[in-house]
N, C-alpha and C positions, 0 to 999 in steps of 0.2 A: 653571389657566387656562381661559378660555372657548374651548376648542378642540373643535369638533364631532367631529374624528377621534380625540379622546383624546390621551393623552400619547405623544409620539414615542418610539420605541425604536431605539437604535443598538447594533449588535453588530459586533465586528471581531476578537475573539480577544485583544485587548490590554486587560488589566484597568485600567490607568491611563487609557487613552482612554475606555473605557466608563464608568468611575466619574466621570471629569471631566465627561462628557456629562450624567450624572444630576445631579451637583452643579450644573451650569450651569442645567439646567431648574428645579431647586429654587430657585436664586437668583432667577431671573426670576419664578417663581410667588410667592416670598416678598415680592418688591419690587413686586408689583402691588396697588395699593390704590385706593379710590375718591377721585376728585379733582373738585372743582368750581372751575375756573379757565379763563381764556382764553375760548374759544367754547363751553365746556361749561357749560350753564346749570343742570345738576344733576350730582350726584356720579356719575361713571362710572369704570370700571376704567382705570387708567393705570399706566404703568411708571415707577417712581421711579429716580433715578440710583443708589441704593444703600440699604442698610439705615439709613444715617445721614442720609438726606435726607428732608425733609418734603414736597417737591414736585418735579415734573419740572424738569429744566434743558433749555434748548433744544438745545444741542449733544449732550448725552447722549440726549435724546429722538430726535433725528435719527439718530445713530449706532446706537443700539440697535434702532431700526426697521429700518435697513439691514442690520445684522449678523444679526438673528434674528427680531425680533418680527413683522415682516410675514409671515414664513413660519409662525410658530407661532399667531398670533392677530391677524388683520387688524383686527378690531374694536377691540381694545385698542391696537393700533398707531395706528389712526385717532384714537382718543380722546387718546392721548399727544401726537400732533402738534397736535391742536386745542387741547390744554390750555396750550400755550406761545404761542399767538397772542394778540394784544391789539388793541384798537380804537384807531385814530387818525383823527380827523375822521370818526368814524362808520363807518369801513371797517377790516377786519382786515388787520394786517401781522404779521410775525414779531417776537416780543419777545425778550428776553434780552440778553446782553452784545453790544454793537453790532457788533464785528468777527466774532462767531461766528454771528450770527443767520441769515445766508444759507445756512449748512450745513443748515438745515431742508429745503432742496431735495433733499438726498441721501435723506432718509427719504421725502419725498413722491414722488420718482421711483420708489423701490423699491416702495412701496405701490401706486402706479398700475400699475406693470409687472405686479404679481401680480393685481390686481383688475380693471383696465381700467374702473373706475368713472368715467364721464364727468362725473358731478356733482362728484365729488372733483377731477377734472382741471380743471374750470372754476374751482372755488374756489382750488385750489392755484396755478393759473396766475395768477389775479388777485392773490393774496396775494404771490406771488414777484415779479411785475412791480412792484407798489407798493413792496415792500421793497427791491428792487434799485434803483429810482429814487431812494429815499432814500439808499441806500449810495453811489450814483454822485454824488449832490449833495454828500454830506458828506465822503466819503473817497477818491474817485477823483482821481488826480493826472494830468492830461493831459500833463504834461511828460515822463513816462516810460511812461505807459499802465498804471500799477500802482495797486493799492488800498493805502492806509495801514491800519495796525492791527496789533495783536499777533498772535502765532501761535495757531492753533486750540488751544483749551483752556488757553493759556498766560496765565492771569490772575495768576500769582504771579511776582514779580520774579526769583526764582531761575532762571527760564527764559531770562534775558537777560544780556548782558555788562554791565560796570560802569556804562556811561553811562545805563542804565535803572534804576538803583537810586534809592531815595528817601532823602534825608538824615534823615528822621524814623525810618528803619528800618521803615516800613510795608511790608507784604508785597504790597500790591495794585498792579499796574501801572496801574490806573485813577487812582492818586494822582499819577502822574508829571507830568501837565500842571500841576497845582497847585503842585508842589514844584520845577518847572523852568520858571517863566514866561518866562524869556529864550530858551528853546529850543523851546517848544511851537509848533505851527503854528496859524495863525489859523482854519483850516477844521475843521469836524467836532469830534471829541473832543480833538484837539490832539496826539495821539501821532504822531510822524513816521515811525516804523519801518514797513517794508514786509516782511512775512514770507512765506516760501515757501509754507507750508501754506495760509495764508489766501488768497493769490492763486490757488493751485491750486483751492481750493474755489469762488472766484468764477468762474473759467474754466468749471468744470463746471456751476455754477448757470446760466450763460448757456445752456449746451446743454440743460439740463433745461427751462428756459423755452421754448426753441425746440421741443423735443419736444412739450411740452404744447400749445403754440400750434398746432403742425401738426396734432395730434390733434383740435383744436377747429375746424379749417378756417381758421385765421388765418395770417398771414404770419410765418414763422419766420426769414426771411432776416436781418432786422436783428439779432436775437439771436445768430445764428450768426456774423455779422460781428464782433460784440463778442467772442465766444469766440475766434475766430481771432486777432484783434488782441491779446487778452490772452495767448494762448498764445505769440505771437511776443515779447511784452514780457517774459514770464517767462523764456523761453530766453535773451533778450538780457541780462537783468539778473541772473539767478541762476546760469546754467550756468558752471561753472568748469573749464576744460580741465586746469588744473594739478593739481586734486584728483580729477578724474573724477566729481565730484558737483555737485549744485546747492548754492549757498550758502544759508545760513539767512536772513540779513537783507540785503537788497539794499544794496550799497556799505558795509555796516557790519560784517558778521560772516560768516566762512566756516565756522563750525562745522557739524557734521552735525545737521540736524533730520530725524529719521527719519520722522516723520509726513508732512512735506512731501515727502520722497523717495518714500514709498509712494504718495502722491496723484499725484505727477508721473508715475509709472509706470502706476498704475491708470486715471487719467483720459486717458492717451494724450498728455500734454504732452511727455513724453520719447519720442524716436524709438527704434528698436530698438537702435542703437548706444549711445545714452545710457542706456537701461534696462540693458543688459549692463554698462556701466561702473559704474552705481550699485550693482548687485549685487556687482561685483568689489571695489569700493573702500569700501563702507560698513563701519564698525566695529561688531562685534557682541560683546557680553560673553558670558561663560560662562552667564549667566542670562537671556539674551535681548537683543534689540536695545535700546539705551538711547534714551530720549526725545530727548535732545540730548547730543552728545559733542564735546569733553570737557566735564566739569562746570566751571562758571565759579568762579573764586575770588570770595569767600572760603569757598565751600561745600565745596570739595575739601580738607578738612583732617582729620587724625586718623581716617582711614578713613571719613569722611563724604562724602556726595554731595548735590548740590542737590535739593530737592524736584522741581524741573522741569528739572534738568540732571544727567545721569549715571545716573539711576535708570531702572528698567524698569517701564513702564506697559503692562499687558496689551492695552489697546485699540489701542495702537500696534503691539504684536506681531501683532495680528490683521490690521491693514491691511498691514503689512510682509509677512507670510506670504503673503497673497493676491497682493500685487504681485510677490513672488518667483515664484510659480507662473506669473503672466502673462508674466514675463520669462524663463521657461525655466529657473528654478533651484529645482526641487522639493526639493533638499537643504536649502535655506534655509527653505522652507516646513516641512519635517519637523522641523527644529531648533526652531522656535518652537512648533510643535504639541506636541511631546513635553515641551519645557521648561515650558510653561504648564500642561499636564496634570499633570506631576509636582509642581509647586508646589501646585496645587489639591488633589490627592489627599493630599499630605503634611499640609496645613493644614486639610482638611475644608471649605474655602471658597475663593472667588476674591477675593483682596484687591485693594486699589486700586493699590498700588505695591510693588515688590520691590527689595532691595539688589542691585547689579550684580555683586558679588563672591561672596557666599555664598547669595544667593537668598532670604534671610529677608524676612518682611514688614517693610517699612521705609518711613517717611513722608518721609525726606529732610530736609535742613537748609534753613531759610529764616528770614527775619526774622519776628518776632512779639513783640508786647509790648515793643518797644524793644530787643530783643536777637536774637542768632542762636540758634536752638534746633531740636531735632529734632521735626518734626511727626508727627502720628499718620497712619497709613495706614488709610483707611476700611474698614469691614467689608462683606462680601458686596456688592462693587461690581458693578453691573449690567453696565456695558460690558466689564468684565473677563470675566465669564461669557459674555456675548453674543459677545465676540471668539472664544472657543473654539468656540461654536456655529457662528459664521460659517466657521471653518476646516473644520468638518465639513460644513455645508450647502453652502457655495460651493466649498470646496477639494476635499474628498474626493468629494462627490456632484455637483458641478457645477451646483447650483441657482442661479437668479437670473441676471440679465444679466451676462455676462462671467465666469461661473463656469467653473472648469477642473477636470475630474474627475481625481483622482490618488490612488492608493493609496500611502501612505508605506512606506518600507522596513521590512520585518518584518511587514507586514500583507498577507495574501494574499486576504482576503475581508472585505467590509464590507456591512452591510445596514441600511437605514433604513426604518422603517415607522411607521404611526400619525400621519403628517403630512398635513395638508390644505393645499395651496397652489394658488392660482389656480383655486379651485373644483373641484379634483381631489384625490382621495385618492392619496397618494404612497407607493409601496413600491418601493424601489430595492435592487438587489443588484449589487455589483461584485466581480469575481473577477480575480485575476492569472493569466494563462495562462503556464504554464512553457514556456520555449523548448525545442524538441526538440533 
């Protein structure tokens, strides 16, 4: 990596955690390649979504920058965010799958927090304002104050209950409007669902735009009003007192969407009582928190689980672990930290997905080629590795906005050196003081 301070070094006396940290750094380094796309007019180092991907993806780019890359290499983080922009009517907006593109705000906010680059703030604010205006025009429903669209990263139909499957057995949720013309909505992309995770991201994106606007001397109040209105709408539509959790799809499905739960806590949409309830009632498998629970039929058969329901995705483990720390549940943070580290050390890599029962690398069941089949789990997945780094950077050492410093059980000393963040060389040592 192009890191002026060299390669970060993490030591804590736990071999699995130290080895997983090294593997995670190696993964990000391996997946950094020259890219010429978006606003990059020449090839520049960018972070790919994984070893199996030829180009950056918008949601992966944003999540990876927030998890780790902004701390490790701000220049590559900057390039990666710029590589997923596109021009519309001669002006840049965020590209990518329509419901996920506003998550670009997460990476942009983190990079600005660390660099305080006002030129970047100006461009990011303009890009996000234009993109948000398009999203409001196409997908905002004023009747309930929510945004339509699938769940964050949920582009496969195995993420959803039966009403969102395709008669053709296509795996793509984007096919749904064409295959259900009698049920599509006339606005935007036509998919009527309103997902918890996506609405949480929109709520936070409004706050990011407000922060950037304020830093530029512009009026942030309208964006804050949007954020507060959406926060109220999310709590009204998704909070379920009978389960003690937020529902997955508003008025359609009360399954557990773990990424949405994590976002609700991390972004402050859940109040303190709701956050405690989420931590108490969320289901966690022996191999980590599942992406969606339970797995939807017909994927839950003969020991199988859906590619996007029932399986364990490490990037969701990362967000959930950090949400657990914020909610005062360090035990749940430690559980995900050690589970993910154990998988990576066992396999010599961070895979895309794991089986919830035995923890093996497992791609899950989903439609494909006109039948149900077991999909492949991608190799050396960047956001899986970056999620572990986020647990170390943000969780153990408290780096970044909202970071909480915590030594997991069994670790009495942790040290991080060789990192340059916010223009400063970072060398942190944390020790547990024994009670007298």
